[in-house]
PDB file with SEQRES, HELIX, SHEET and CRYST1 records, atoms N, CA, C and O in Angstrom:
SEQRES   1 A   83  MET ASP GLN PHE TRP ILE VAL SER LYS THR ASP ASP ALA          
SEQRES   2 A   83  THR ARG GLY LEU THR LYS GLY ASN LYS THR GLN THR THR          
SEQRES   3 A   83  ILE ALA GLY PRO PHE GLU ASP TYR CYS GLU ALA ILE ASN          
SEQRES   4 A   83  ALA LYS ARG HIS TYR THR SER TYR GLY SER HIS HIS TRP          
SEQRES   5 A   83  HIS THR VAL VAL ALA SER LYS LYS ARG PRO PRO ASP THR          
SEQRES   6 A   83  LYS GLU GLU PHE GLU PHE ILE ASP ALA ASP ARG GLU PHE          
SEQRES   7 A   83  ASP PHE ASP ILE VAL                                          
HELIX    1 AA1 ASP A   12  ARG A   15  5                                   4    
HELIX    2 AA2 TYR A   34  LYS A   41  1                                   8    
HELIX    3 AA3 GLY A   48  HIS A   50  5                                   3    
HELIX    4 AA4 ALA A   74  GLU A   77  1                                   4    
SHEET    1 AA1 4 HIS A  51  SER A  58  0                                        
SHEET    2 AA1 4 GLN A   3  ASP A  11 -1                                        
SHEET    3 AA1 4 LYS A  19  PHE A  31 -1                                        
SHEET    4 AA1 4 THR A  65  GLU A  70 -1                                        
CRYST1    1.000    1.000    1.000  90.00  90.00  90.00 P 1           1          
ATOM      1  N   MET A   1       1.665 -17.656 -14.891  1.00  0.00           N  
ATOM      2  CA  MET A   1       0.437 -16.865 -14.559  1.00  0.00           C  
ATOM      3  C   MET A   1       0.669 -16.014 -13.394  1.00  0.00           C  
ATOM      4  O   MET A   1       1.316 -16.404 -12.422  1.00  0.00           O  
ATOM      5  N   ASP A   2       0.079 -14.711 -13.497  1.00  0.00           N  
ATOM      6  CA  ASP A   2       0.356 -13.744 -12.526  1.00  0.00           C  
ATOM      7  C   ASP A   2      -0.321 -14.060 -11.124  1.00  0.00           C  
ATOM      8  O   ASP A   2      -1.427 -14.599 -11.074  1.00  0.00           O  
ATOM      9  N   GLN A   3       0.295 -13.749 -10.139  1.00  0.00           N  
ATOM     10  CA  GLN A   3      -0.323 -13.808  -8.756  1.00  0.00           C  
ATOM     11  C   GLN A   3      -0.487 -12.312  -8.400  1.00  0.00           C  
ATOM     12  O   GLN A   3      -0.019 -11.394  -9.074  1.00  0.00           O  
ATOM     13  N   PHE A   4      -1.222 -12.170  -7.237  1.00  0.00           N  
ATOM     14  CA  PHE A   4      -1.579 -10.772  -6.822  1.00  0.00           C  
ATOM     15  C   PHE A   4      -1.054 -10.499  -5.407  1.00  0.00           C  
ATOM     16  O   PHE A   4      -1.090 -11.340  -4.509  1.00  0.00           O  
ATOM     17  N   TRP A   5      -0.575  -9.285  -5.283  1.00  0.00           N  
ATOM     18  CA  TRP A   5       0.196  -8.937  -4.070  1.00  0.00           C  
ATOM     19  C   TRP A   5      -0.367  -7.636  -3.576  1.00  0.00           C  
ATOM     20  O   TRP A   5      -0.812  -6.822  -4.385  1.00  0.00           O  
ATOM     21  N   ILE A   6      -0.369  -7.404  -2.287  1.00  0.00           N  
ATOM     22  CA  ILE A   6      -0.858  -6.114  -1.630  1.00  0.00           C  
ATOM     23  C   ILE A   6       0.515  -5.439  -1.437  1.00  0.00           C  
ATOM     24  O   ILE A   6       1.444  -6.005  -0.860  1.00  0.00           O  
ATOM     25  N   VAL A   7       0.592  -4.156  -1.968  1.00  0.00           N  
ATOM     26  CA  VAL A   7       1.811  -3.389  -1.750  1.00  0.00           C  
ATOM     27  C   VAL A   7       1.483  -2.022  -1.163  1.00  0.00           C  
ATOM     28  O   VAL A   7       0.602  -1.279  -1.598  1.00  0.00           O  
ATOM     29  N   SER A   8       2.258  -1.778  -0.164  1.00  0.00           N  
ATOM     30  CA  SER A   8       2.172  -0.429   0.546  1.00  0.00           C  
ATOM     31  C   SER A   8       3.085   0.519  -0.118  1.00  0.00           C  
ATOM     32  O   SER A   8       4.242   0.172  -0.358  1.00  0.00           O  
ATOM     33  N   LYS A   9       2.615   1.784  -0.458  1.00  0.00           N  
ATOM     34  CA  LYS A   9       3.380   2.676  -1.168  1.00  0.00           C  
ATOM     35  C   LYS A   9       3.360   4.068  -0.459  1.00  0.00           C  
ATOM     36  O   LYS A   9       2.286   4.445   0.009  1.00  0.00           O  
ATOM     37  N   THR A  10       4.410   4.819  -0.349  1.00  0.00           N  
ATOM     38  CA  THR A  10       4.505   6.095   0.170  1.00  0.00           C  
ATOM     39  C   THR A  10       5.203   7.018  -0.792  1.00  0.00           C  
ATOM     40  O   THR A  10       6.081   6.556  -1.521  1.00  0.00           O  
ATOM     41  N   ASP A  11       4.873   8.303  -0.847  1.00  0.00           N  
ATOM     42  CA  ASP A  11       5.547   9.304  -1.677  1.00  0.00           C  
ATOM     43  C   ASP A  11       5.435  10.571  -0.988  1.00  0.00           C  
ATOM     44  O   ASP A  11       4.348  11.140  -0.887  1.00  0.00           O  
ATOM     45  N   ASP A  12       6.609  11.083  -0.465  1.00  0.00           N  
ATOM     46  CA  ASP A  12       6.558  12.335   0.204  1.00  0.00           C  
ATOM     47  C   ASP A  12       6.255  13.542  -0.597  1.00  0.00           C  
ATOM     48  O   ASP A  12       5.780  14.552  -0.077  1.00  0.00           O  
ATOM     49  N   ALA A  13       6.539  13.440  -1.924  1.00  0.00           N  
ATOM     50  CA  ALA A  13       6.346  14.583  -2.834  1.00  0.00           C  
ATOM     51  C   ALA A  13       4.785  14.952  -2.938  1.00  0.00           C  
ATOM     52  O   ALA A  13       4.410  16.084  -3.243  1.00  0.00           O  
ATOM     53  N   THR A  14       3.961  13.950  -2.671  1.00  0.00           N  
ATOM     54  CA  THR A  14       2.456  14.166  -2.698  1.00  0.00           C  
ATOM     55  C   THR A  14       2.068  14.928  -1.531  1.00  0.00           C  
ATOM     56  O   THR A  14       0.915  15.359  -1.525  1.00  0.00           O  
ATOM     57  N   ARG A  15       2.876  15.194  -0.462  1.00  0.00           N  
ATOM     58  CA  ARG A  15       2.632  16.113   0.654  1.00  0.00           C  
ATOM     59  C   ARG A  15       3.183  17.459   0.420  1.00  0.00           C  
ATOM     60  O   ARG A  15       3.011  18.357   1.244  1.00  0.00           O  
ATOM     61  N   GLY A  16       3.877  17.641  -0.736  1.00  0.00           N  
ATOM     62  CA  GLY A  16       4.409  18.897  -1.036  1.00  0.00           C  
ATOM     63  C   GLY A  16       5.866  19.105  -0.568  1.00  0.00           C  
ATOM     64  O   GLY A  16       6.390  20.211  -0.691  1.00  0.00           O  
ATOM     65  N   LEU A  17       6.488  18.117  -0.064  1.00  0.00           N  
ATOM     66  CA  LEU A  17       7.967  18.159   0.383  1.00  0.00           C  
ATOM     67  C   LEU A  17       8.953  18.198  -0.765  1.00  0.00           C  
ATOM     68  O   LEU A  17       8.768  17.531  -1.783  1.00  0.00           O  
ATOM     69  N   THR A  18       9.949  18.945  -0.602  1.00  0.00           N  
ATOM     70  CA  THR A  18      10.925  19.104  -1.707  1.00  0.00           C  
ATOM     71  C   THR A  18      12.167  18.228  -1.487  1.00  0.00           C  
ATOM     72  O   THR A  18      13.124  18.283  -2.259  1.00  0.00           O  
ATOM     73  N   LYS A  19      12.131  17.406  -0.402  1.00  0.00           N  
ATOM     74  CA  LYS A  19      13.094  16.454  -0.112  1.00  0.00           C  
ATOM     75  C   LYS A  19      12.373  15.350   0.642  1.00  0.00           C  
ATOM     76  O   LYS A  19      11.603  15.624   1.562  1.00  0.00           O  
ATOM     77  N   GLY A  20      12.630  14.048   0.242  1.00  0.00           N  
ATOM     78  CA  GLY A  20      11.923  12.966   1.050  1.00  0.00           C  
ATOM     79  C   GLY A  20      12.183  11.628   0.290  1.00  0.00           C  
ATOM     80  O   GLY A  20      13.145  11.414  -0.448  1.00  0.00           O  
ATOM     81  N   ASN A  21      11.198  10.783   0.579  1.00  0.00           N  
ATOM     82  CA  ASN A  21      11.439   9.372   0.127  1.00  0.00           C  
ATOM     83  C   ASN A  21      10.228   8.893  -0.730  1.00  0.00           C  
ATOM     84  O   ASN A  21       9.138   9.434  -0.543  1.00  0.00           O  
ATOM     85  N   LYS A  22      10.355   7.953  -1.615  1.00  0.00           N  
ATOM     86  CA  LYS A  22       9.337   7.189  -2.279  1.00  0.00           C  
ATOM     87  C   LYS A  22       9.625   5.752  -2.036  1.00  0.00           C  
ATOM     88  O   LYS A  22      10.681   5.243  -2.412  1.00  0.00           O  
ATOM     89  N   THR A  23       8.633   5.047  -1.367  1.00  0.00           N  
ATOM     90  CA  THR A  23       8.811   3.604  -0.922  1.00  0.00           C  
ATOM     91  C   THR A  23       7.774   2.612  -1.499  1.00  0.00           C  
ATOM     92  O   THR A  23       6.641   3.000  -1.785  1.00  0.00           O  
ATOM     93  N   GLN A  24       8.145   1.400  -1.659  1.00  0.00           N  
ATOM     94  CA  GLN A  24       7.197   0.358  -1.966  1.00  0.00           C  
ATOM     95  C   GLN A  24       7.533  -0.857  -1.185  1.00  0.00           C  
ATOM     96  O   GLN A  24       8.665  -1.332  -1.276  1.00  0.00           O  
ATOM     97  N   THR A  25       6.656  -1.379  -0.445  1.00  0.00           N  
ATOM     98  CA  THR A  25       6.837  -2.623   0.393  1.00  0.00           C  
ATOM     99  C   THR A  25       5.731  -3.594   0.163  1.00  0.00           C  
ATOM    100  O   THR A  25       4.557  -3.258   0.323  1.00  0.00           O  
ATOM    101  N   THR A  26       6.086  -4.812  -0.216  1.00  0.00           N  
ATOM    102  CA  THR A  26       5.055  -5.864  -0.381  1.00  0.00           C  
ATOM    103  C   THR A  26       4.665  -6.359   1.081  1.00  0.00           C  
ATOM    104  O   THR A  26       5.521  -6.841   1.823  1.00  0.00           O  
ATOM    105  N   ILE A  27       3.380  -6.223   1.445  1.00  0.00           N  
ATOM    106  CA  ILE A  27       2.994  -6.569   2.836  1.00  0.00           C  
ATOM    107  C   ILE A  27       2.051  -7.783   2.912  1.00  0.00           C  
ATOM    108  O   ILE A  27       1.759  -8.258   4.009  1.00  0.00           O  
ATOM    109  N   ALA A  28       1.544  -8.320   1.700  1.00  0.00           N  
ATOM    110  CA  ALA A  28       0.744  -9.560   1.681  1.00  0.00           C  
ATOM    111  C   ALA A  28       0.684 -10.155   0.385  1.00  0.00           C  
ATOM    112  O   ALA A  28       0.830  -9.466  -0.624  1.00  0.00           O  
ATOM    113  N   GLY A  29       0.452 -11.558   0.331  1.00  0.00           N  
ATOM    114  CA  GLY A  29       0.388 -12.235  -0.918  1.00  0.00           C  
ATOM    115  C   GLY A  29       1.401 -13.400  -0.889  1.00  0.00           C  
ATOM    116  O   GLY A  29       2.233 -13.497   0.013  1.00  0.00           O  
ATOM    117  N   PRO A  30       1.309 -14.243  -1.864  1.00  0.00           N  
ATOM    118  CA  PRO A  30       0.480 -14.065  -3.036  1.00  0.00           C  
ATOM    119  C   PRO A  30      -0.966 -14.494  -2.916  1.00  0.00           C  
ATOM    120  O   PRO A  30      -1.295 -15.350  -2.095  1.00  0.00           O  
ATOM    121  N   PHE A  31      -1.793 -13.936  -3.689  1.00  0.00           N  
ATOM    122  CA  PHE A  31      -3.264 -14.312  -3.842  1.00  0.00           C  
ATOM    123  C   PHE A  31      -3.437 -14.932  -5.178  1.00  0.00           C  
ATOM    124  O   PHE A  31      -2.777 -14.523  -6.133  1.00  0.00           O  
ATOM    125  N   GLU A  32      -4.297 -15.905  -5.292  1.00  0.00           N  
ATOM    126  CA  GLU A  32      -4.496 -16.515  -6.590  1.00  0.00           C  
ATOM    127  C   GLU A  32      -5.286 -15.678  -7.526  1.00  0.00           C  
ATOM    128  O   GLU A  32      -5.038 -15.740  -8.730  1.00  0.00           O  
ATOM    129  N   ASP A  33      -6.263 -14.863  -7.049  1.00  0.00           N  
ATOM    130  CA  ASP A  33      -7.032 -14.065  -8.023  1.00  0.00           C  
ATOM    131  C   ASP A  33      -7.165 -12.691  -7.353  1.00  0.00           C  
ATOM    132  O   ASP A  33      -6.924 -12.501  -6.161  1.00  0.00           O  
ATOM    133  N   TYR A  34      -7.583 -11.717  -8.247  1.00  0.00           N  
ATOM    134  CA  TYR A  34      -7.669 -10.190  -7.989  1.00  0.00           C  
ATOM    135  C   TYR A  34      -8.721 -10.015  -6.888  1.00  0.00           C  
ATOM    136  O   TYR A  34      -8.457  -9.213  -5.992  1.00  0.00           O  
ATOM    137  N   CYS A  35      -9.791 -10.624  -6.860  1.00  0.00           N  
ATOM    138  CA  CYS A  35     -10.945 -10.494  -6.006  1.00  0.00           C  
ATOM    139  C   CYS A  35     -10.508 -10.786  -4.559  1.00  0.00           C  
ATOM    140  O   CYS A  35     -10.850 -10.078  -3.612  1.00  0.00           O  
ATOM    141  N   GLU A  36      -9.728 -11.881  -4.453  1.00  0.00           N  
ATOM    142  CA  GLU A  36      -9.194 -12.310  -3.152  1.00  0.00           C  
ATOM    143  C   GLU A  36      -8.215 -11.224  -2.573  1.00  0.00           C  
ATOM    144  O   GLU A  36      -8.300 -10.850  -1.404  1.00  0.00           O  
ATOM    145  N   ALA A  37      -7.331 -10.767  -3.407  1.00  0.00           N  
ATOM    146  CA  ALA A  37      -6.379  -9.752  -3.024  1.00  0.00           C  
ATOM    147  C   ALA A  37      -7.122  -8.433  -2.722  1.00  0.00           C  
ATOM    148  O   ALA A  37      -6.662  -7.727  -1.824  1.00  0.00           O  
ATOM    149  N   ILE A  38      -8.210  -8.038  -3.376  1.00  0.00           N  
ATOM    150  CA  ILE A  38      -8.872  -6.807  -3.006  1.00  0.00           C  
ATOM    151  C   ILE A  38      -9.671  -6.999  -1.707  1.00  0.00           C  
ATOM    152  O   ILE A  38      -9.753  -6.043  -0.935  1.00  0.00           O  
ATOM    153  N   ASN A  39     -10.233  -8.099  -1.430  1.00  0.00           N  
ATOM    154  CA  ASN A  39     -10.908  -8.354  -0.133  1.00  0.00           C  
ATOM    155  C   ASN A  39      -9.870  -8.369   1.027  1.00  0.00           C  
ATOM    156  O   ASN A  39     -10.180  -7.934   2.137  1.00  0.00           O  
ATOM    157  N   ALA A  40      -8.631  -8.875   0.760  1.00  0.00           N  
ATOM    158  CA  ALA A  40      -7.639  -8.817   1.838  1.00  0.00           C  
ATOM    159  C   ALA A  40      -7.103  -7.291   2.032  1.00  0.00           C  
ATOM    160  O   ALA A  40      -6.781  -6.888   3.150  1.00  0.00           O  
ATOM    161  N   LYS A  41      -7.032  -6.511   0.935  1.00  0.00           N  
ATOM    162  CA  LYS A  41      -6.544  -5.216   0.979  1.00  0.00           C  
ATOM    163  C   LYS A  41      -7.398  -4.268   1.903  1.00  0.00           C  
ATOM    164  O   LYS A  41      -6.923  -3.276   2.457  1.00  0.00           O  
ATOM    165  N   ARG A  42      -8.685  -4.667   2.009  1.00  0.00           N  
ATOM    166  CA  ARG A  42      -9.590  -3.874   2.878  1.00  0.00           C  
ATOM    167  C   ARG A  42      -9.239  -3.810   4.380  1.00  0.00           C  
ATOM    168  O   ARG A  42      -9.750  -3.010   5.164  1.00  0.00           O  
ATOM    169  N   HIS A  43      -8.385  -4.665   4.674  1.00  0.00           N  
ATOM    170  CA  HIS A  43      -8.011  -4.737   6.189  1.00  0.00           C  
ATOM    171  C   HIS A  43      -6.782  -3.881   6.399  1.00  0.00           C  
ATOM    172  O   HIS A  43      -6.294  -3.854   7.529  1.00  0.00           O  
ATOM    173  N   TYR A  44      -6.244  -3.193   5.441  1.00  0.00           N  
ATOM    174  CA  TYR A  44      -5.128  -2.289   5.671  1.00  0.00           C  
ATOM    175  C   TYR A  44      -5.586  -0.880   5.481  1.00  0.00           C  
ATOM    176  O   TYR A  44      -6.407  -0.603   4.607  1.00  0.00           O  
ATOM    177  N   THR A  45      -5.030   0.093   6.349  1.00  0.00           N  
ATOM    178  CA  THR A  45      -5.477   1.388   6.425  1.00  0.00           C  
ATOM    179  C   THR A  45      -4.461   2.347   5.675  1.00  0.00           C  
ATOM    180  O   THR A  45      -3.260   2.366   5.947  1.00  0.00           O  
ATOM    181  N   SER A  46      -5.034   3.114   4.736  1.00  0.00           N  
ATOM    182  CA  SER A  46      -4.116   4.191   4.159  1.00  0.00           C  
ATOM    183  C   SER A  46      -4.088   5.409   4.916  1.00  0.00           C  
ATOM    184  O   SER A  46      -5.049   5.698   5.629  1.00  0.00           O  
ATOM    185  N   TYR A  47      -3.074   6.154   4.832  1.00  0.00           N  
ATOM    186  CA  TYR A  47      -2.861   7.467   5.647  1.00  0.00           C  
ATOM    187  C   TYR A  47      -2.725   8.538   4.649  1.00  0.00           C  
ATOM    188  O   TYR A  47      -1.630   8.791   4.146  1.00  0.00           O  
ATOM    189  N   GLY A  48      -3.884   9.226   4.319  1.00  0.00           N  
ATOM    190  CA  GLY A  48      -3.806  10.408   3.489  1.00  0.00           C  
ATOM    191  C   GLY A  48      -3.241  10.079   2.094  1.00  0.00           C  
ATOM    192  O   GLY A  48      -3.141   8.921   1.690  1.00  0.00           O  
ATOM    193  N   SER A  49      -2.879  11.155   1.384  1.00  0.00           N  
ATOM    194  CA  SER A  49      -2.385  10.976   0.048  1.00  0.00           C  
ATOM    195  C   SER A  49      -1.004  10.516  -0.098  1.00  0.00           C  
ATOM    196  O   SER A  49      -0.576  10.254  -1.223  1.00  0.00           O  
ATOM    197  N   HIS A  50      -0.264  10.394   0.952  1.00  0.00           N  
ATOM    198  CA  HIS A  50       1.099  10.024   0.893  1.00  0.00           C  
ATOM    199  C   HIS A  50       1.454   8.574   1.171  1.00  0.00           C  
ATOM    200  O   HIS A  50       2.590   8.151   0.955  1.00  0.00           O  
ATOM    201  N   HIS A  51       0.436   7.782   1.672  1.00  0.00           N  
ATOM    202  CA  HIS A  51       0.635   6.437   2.073  1.00  0.00           C  
ATOM    203  C   HIS A  51      -0.700   5.718   1.651  1.00  0.00           C  
ATOM    204  O   HIS A  51      -1.789   6.006   2.147  1.00  0.00           O  
ATOM    205  N   TRP A  52      -0.512   4.758   0.691  1.00  0.00           N  
ATOM    206  CA  TRP A  52      -1.708   4.070   0.378  1.00  0.00           C  
ATOM    207  C   TRP A  52      -1.261   2.551  -0.013  1.00  0.00           C  
ATOM    208  O   TRP A  52      -0.085   2.186  -0.002  1.00  0.00           O  
ATOM    209  N   HIS A  53      -2.295   1.770  -0.339  1.00  0.00           N  
ATOM    210  CA  HIS A  53      -2.112   0.336  -0.516  1.00  0.00           C  
ATOM    211  C   HIS A  53      -2.711  -0.060  -1.962  1.00  0.00           C  
ATOM    212  O   HIS A  53      -3.764   0.462  -2.331  1.00  0.00           O  
ATOM    213  N   THR A  54      -2.135  -0.843  -2.648  1.00  0.00           N  
ATOM    214  CA  THR A  54      -2.642  -1.199  -4.016  1.00  0.00           C  
ATOM    215  C   THR A  54      -2.382  -2.723  -4.320  1.00  0.00           C  
ATOM    216  O   THR A  54      -1.584  -3.393  -3.665  1.00  0.00           O  
ATOM    217  N   VAL A  55      -3.062  -3.169  -5.280  1.00  0.00           N  
ATOM    218  CA  VAL A  55      -2.763  -4.617  -5.623  1.00  0.00           C  
ATOM    219  C   VAL A  55      -2.020  -4.599  -6.931  1.00  0.00           C  
ATOM    220  O   VAL A  55      -2.348  -3.894  -7.885  1.00  0.00           O  
ATOM    221  N   VAL A  56      -0.935  -5.472  -6.910  1.00  0.00           N  
ATOM    222  CA  VAL A  56      -0.038  -5.581  -7.952  1.00  0.00           C  
ATOM    223  C   VAL A  56      -0.064  -6.986  -8.591  1.00  0.00           C  
ATOM    224  O   VAL A  56       0.037  -7.982  -7.874  1.00  0.00           O  
ATOM    225  N   ALA A  57      -0.191  -7.077  -9.859  1.00  0.00           N  
ATOM    226  CA  ALA A  57      -0.182  -8.416 -10.497  1.00  0.00           C  
ATOM    227  C   ALA A  57       1.295  -8.696 -10.994  1.00  0.00           C  
ATOM    228  O   ALA A  57       1.884  -7.898 -11.723  1.00  0.00           O  
ATOM    229  N   SER A  58       1.857  -9.891 -10.548  1.00  0.00           N  
ATOM    230  CA  SER A  58       3.203 -10.215 -10.922  1.00  0.00           C  
ATOM    231  C   SER A  58       3.456 -11.626 -10.748  1.00  0.00           C  
ATOM    232  O   SER A  58       2.865 -12.284  -9.891  1.00  0.00           O  
ATOM    233  N   LYS A  59       4.374 -12.143 -11.587  1.00  0.00           N  
ATOM    234  CA  LYS A  59       4.666 -13.592 -11.557  1.00  0.00           C  
ATOM    235  C   LYS A  59       5.494 -13.831 -10.227  1.00  0.00           C  
ATOM    236  O   LYS A  59       5.487 -14.948  -9.708  1.00  0.00           O  
ATOM    237  N   LYS A  60       6.162 -12.846  -9.711  1.00  0.00           N  
ATOM    238  CA  LYS A  60       6.980 -13.048  -8.502  1.00  0.00           C  
ATOM    239  C   LYS A  60       6.824 -11.796  -7.610  1.00  0.00           C  
ATOM    240  O   LYS A  60       6.339 -10.739  -8.013  1.00  0.00           O  
ATOM    241  N   ARG A  61       7.251 -12.002  -6.445  1.00  0.00           N  
ATOM    242  CA  ARG A  61       7.063 -10.934  -5.264  1.00  0.00           C  
ATOM    243  C   ARG A  61       7.654  -9.605  -5.735  1.00  0.00           C  
ATOM    244  O   ARG A  61       8.843  -9.579  -6.051  1.00  0.00           O  
ATOM    245  N   PRO A  62       6.915  -8.511  -5.802  1.00  0.00           N  
ATOM    246  CA  PRO A  62       7.397  -7.258  -6.151  1.00  0.00           C  
ATOM    247  C   PRO A  62       8.554  -6.850  -5.212  1.00  0.00           C  
ATOM    248  O   PRO A  62       8.408  -7.039  -4.004  1.00  0.00           O  
ATOM    249  N   PRO A  63       9.570  -6.363  -5.634  1.00  0.00           N  
ATOM    250  CA  PRO A  63      10.660  -5.877  -4.738  1.00  0.00           C  
ATOM    251  C   PRO A  63      10.314  -4.756  -3.745  1.00  0.00           C  
ATOM    252  O   PRO A  63       9.473  -3.900  -4.021  1.00  0.00           O  
ATOM    253  N   ASP A  64      10.944  -4.782  -2.653  1.00  0.00           N  
ATOM    254  CA  ASP A  64      10.787  -3.594  -1.690  1.00  0.00           C  
ATOM    255  C   ASP A  64      11.823  -2.574  -2.187  1.00  0.00           C  
ATOM    256  O   ASP A  64      12.980  -2.905  -2.444  1.00  0.00           O  
ATOM    257  N   THR A  65      11.359  -1.320  -2.312  1.00  0.00           N  
ATOM    258  CA  THR A  65      12.187  -0.287  -2.818  1.00  0.00           C  
ATOM    259  C   THR A  65      12.100   0.991  -1.908  1.00  0.00           C  
ATOM    260  O   THR A  65      11.135   1.284  -1.201  1.00  0.00           O  
ATOM    261  N   LYS A  66      13.296   1.719  -2.044  1.00  0.00           N  
ATOM    262  CA  LYS A  66      13.197   3.114  -1.378  1.00  0.00           C  
ATOM    263  C   LYS A  66      14.109   4.011  -2.196  1.00  0.00           C  
ATOM    264  O   LYS A  66      15.281   3.712  -2.425  1.00  0.00           O  
ATOM    265  N   GLU A  67      13.514   5.144  -2.637  1.00  0.00           N  
ATOM    266  CA  GLU A  67      14.240   5.999  -3.381  1.00  0.00           C  
ATOM    267  C   GLU A  67      14.124   7.388  -2.681  1.00  0.00           C  
ATOM    268  O   GLU A  67      13.037   7.782  -2.257  1.00  0.00           O  
ATOM    269  N   GLU A  68      15.272   8.127  -2.569  1.00  0.00           N  
ATOM    270  CA  GLU A  68      15.338   9.514  -2.049  1.00  0.00           C  
ATOM    271  C   GLU A  68      15.083  10.348  -3.201  1.00  0.00           C  
ATOM    272  O   GLU A  68      15.355   9.934  -4.328  1.00  0.00           O  
ATOM    273  N   PHE A  69      14.523  11.627  -2.984  1.00  0.00           N  
ATOM    274  CA  PHE A  69      14.450  12.639  -3.967  1.00  0.00           C  
ATOM    275  C   PHE A  69      14.750  13.930  -3.297  1.00  0.00           C  
ATOM    276  O   PHE A  69      14.645  14.071  -2.079  1.00  0.00           O  
ATOM    277  N   GLU A  70      15.133  14.887  -4.124  1.00  0.00           N  
ATOM    278  CA  GLU A  70      15.180  16.269  -3.714  1.00  0.00           C  
ATOM    279  C   GLU A  70      15.072  17.222  -4.827  1.00  0.00           C  
ATOM    280  O   GLU A  70      15.870  17.130  -5.759  1.00  0.00           O  
ATOM    281  N   PHE A  71      14.159  18.131  -4.821  1.00  0.00           N  
ATOM    282  CA  PHE A  71      13.852  19.065  -5.841  1.00  0.00           C  
ATOM    283  C   PHE A  71      14.844  20.249  -5.469  1.00  0.00           C  
ATOM    284  O   PHE A  71      14.601  21.041  -4.559  1.00  0.00           O  
ATOM    285  N   ILE A  72      15.941  20.292  -6.229  1.00  0.00           N  
ATOM    286  CA  ILE A  72      17.003  21.410  -5.926  1.00  0.00           C  
ATOM    287  C   ILE A  72      16.531  22.833  -6.130  1.00  0.00           C  
ATOM    288  O   ILE A  72      16.811  23.735  -5.340  1.00  0.00           O  
ATOM    289  N   ASP A  73      15.769  23.005  -7.273  1.00  0.00           N  
ATOM    290  CA  ASP A  73      15.266  24.225  -7.643  1.00  0.00           C  
ATOM    291  C   ASP A  73      13.787  24.250  -7.513  1.00  0.00           C  
ATOM    292  O   ASP A  73      13.100  24.654  -8.451  1.00  0.00           O  
ATOM    293  N   ALA A  74      13.255  23.835  -6.387  1.00  0.00           N  
ATOM    294  CA  ALA A  74      11.898  23.622  -6.175  1.00  0.00           C  
ATOM    295  C   ALA A  74      11.067  24.945  -6.533  1.00  0.00           C  
ATOM    296  O   ALA A  74       9.956  24.873  -7.059  1.00  0.00           O  
ATOM    297  N   ASP A  75      11.643  26.074  -6.231  1.00  0.00           N  
ATOM    298  CA  ASP A  75      10.859  27.310  -6.376  1.00  0.00           C  
ATOM    299  C   ASP A  75      10.628  27.607  -7.933  1.00  0.00           C  
ATOM    300  O   ASP A  75       9.717  28.339  -8.319  1.00  0.00           O  
ATOM    301  N   ARG A  76      11.534  26.976  -8.791  1.00  0.00           N  
ATOM    302  CA  ARG A  76      11.446  27.127 -10.220  1.00  0.00           C  
ATOM    303  C   ARG A  76      10.830  25.905 -10.900  1.00  0.00           C  
ATOM    304  O   ARG A  76      10.169  26.019 -11.932  1.00  0.00           O  
ATOM    305  N   GLU A  77      11.075  24.663 -10.264  1.00  0.00           N  
ATOM    306  CA  GLU A  77      10.627  23.385 -10.950  1.00  0.00           C  
ATOM    307  C   GLU A  77       9.104  23.407 -11.142  1.00  0.00           C  
ATOM    308  O   GLU A  77       8.595  22.834 -12.106  1.00  0.00           O  
ATOM    309  N   PHE A  78       8.395  24.047 -10.256  1.00  0.00           N  
ATOM    310  CA  PHE A  78       6.865  24.025 -10.169  1.00  0.00           C  
ATOM    311  C   PHE A  78       6.308  25.440 -10.564  1.00  0.00           C  
ATOM    312  O   PHE A  78       5.248  25.849 -10.091  1.00  0.00           O  
ATOM    313  N   ASP A  79       7.003  26.113 -11.378  1.00  0.00           N  
ATOM    314  CA  ASP A  79       6.551  27.581 -11.733  1.00  0.00           C  
ATOM    315  C   ASP A  79       5.499  27.439 -12.755  1.00  0.00           C  
ATOM    316  O   ASP A  79       5.738  26.877 -13.824  1.00  0.00           O  
ATOM    317  N   PHE A  80       4.314  27.940 -12.458  1.00  0.00           N  
ATOM    318  CA  PHE A  80       3.198  27.923 -13.383  1.00  0.00           C  
ATOM    319  C   PHE A  80       2.983  29.470 -13.733  1.00  0.00           C  
ATOM    320  O   PHE A  80       3.173  30.400 -12.950  1.00  0.00           O  
ATOM    321  N   ASP A  81       2.575  29.562 -14.978  1.00  0.00           N  
ATOM    322  CA  ASP A  81       2.176  30.940 -15.454  1.00  0.00           C  
ATOM    323  C   ASP A  81       0.674  31.030 -15.093  1.00  0.00           C  
ATOM    324  O   ASP A  81      -0.134  30.200 -15.510  1.00  0.00           O  
ATOM    325  N   ILE A  82       0.334  32.063 -14.306  1.00  0.00           N  
ATOM    326  CA  ILE A  82      -0.968  32.288 -13.933  1.00  0.00           C  
ATOM    327  C   ILE A  82      -1.571  33.388 -14.754  1.00  0.00           C  
ATOM    328  O   ILE A  82      -1.065  34.510 -14.780  1.00  0.00           O  
ATOM    329  N   VAL A  83      -2.654  33.068 -15.427  1.00  0.00           N  
ATOM    330  CA  VAL A  83      -3.193  34.176 -16.249  1.00  0.00           C  
ATOM    331  C   VAL A  83      -4.464  34.748 -15.609  1.00  0.00           C  
ATOM    332  O   VAL A  83      -5.061  35.681 -16.147  1.00  0.00           O  
TER     333      VAL A  83                                                      
END                                                                             
């Protein structure tokens, strides 16, 4: 049976950075049900669009991860045709 965990996530790409990190850190849990986890999550503050908290259902603790990224051709990777 799944348990519920509060996970802190960050993504520097959502701030428009072309080089940065994407992280996931489990900060609370396990909780027996979703409502209990949602109530506990209310005590954590998110910071803009690049740092937020979410509830994850999993049989075991979600792993803490950190990934680095770099958009090498950023000026061309996000090229949109404007009409």
